[in-house]
C-alpha positions in Angstrom: -76.4 -27.6 -7.0 -78.2 -24.6 -8.5 -79.4 -25.3 -12.0 -80.2 -22.5 -14.4 -82.7 -22.4 -17.2 -81.8 -21.3 -20.7 -83.2 -17.8 -20.0 -81.3 -17.5 -16.7 -78.1 -18.7 -18.4 -78.6 -16.2 -21.2 -78.9 -13.4 -18.6 -75.8 -14.6 -16.7 -73.8 -14.7 -19.9 -75.3 -11.5 -21.4 -76.4 -13.4 -24.5 -79.7 -13.9 -26.3 -81.6 -17.1 -25.5 -81.2 -18.2 -29.1 -77.5 -17.9 -29.0 -77.4 -20.1 -25.8 -79.7 -22.7 -27.5 -77.3 -22.7 -30.6 -74.3 -23.2 -28.3 -76.1 -26.2 -26.7 -76.9 -27.6 -30.1 -73.3 -27.2 -31.2 -72.0 -28.5 -27.9 -70.0 -25.3 -27.4 -71.2 -24.7 -23.8 -71.5 -27.0 -20.8 -75.0 -28.1 -20.0 -77.0 -30.8 -18.2 -79.7 -32.8 -19.9 -82.5 -34.0 -17.7 -84.9 -35.8 -19.9 -86.0 -33.2 -22.5 -84.9 -30.3 -20.2 -81.6 -28.4 -20.7 -80.2 -26.9 -17.5 -76.9 -25.2 -16.7 -74.6 -25.2 -13.6 -73.7 -21.7 -12.6 -70.1 -22.6 -11.6 -69.6 -24.5 -14.9 -70.8 -21.5 -16.9 -68.5 -19.2 -15.1 -65.5 -21.5 -15.6 -66.5 -21.8 -19.3 -66.7 -18.1 -19.6 -63.3 -17.6 -18.0 -61.8 -20.1 -20.5 -63.1 -18.0 -23.3 -60.9 -15.0 -22.3 -58.2 -14.3 -24.8 -55.1 -12.6 -23.3 -53.0 -10.2 -25.2 -49.6 -11.3 -26.4 -46.6 -10.1 -24.4 -44.0 -8.0 -26.0 -46.2 -6.0 -28.4 -45.6 -2.7 -26.7 -45.4 0.3 -28.9 
């Protein structure tokens, strides 16, 4: 399993490192805690990102 650092996760998600750290603190994003280290699974982050997608409602055509 490939584990990413906060910096690598921020790059993958196109977010600032501080935003990733805040998401970890608020438990908004999946992460792995190894002692004092926070790491991320790339597949888990991609799945999480896909779940954040908001699809448009159907039937709102003009």
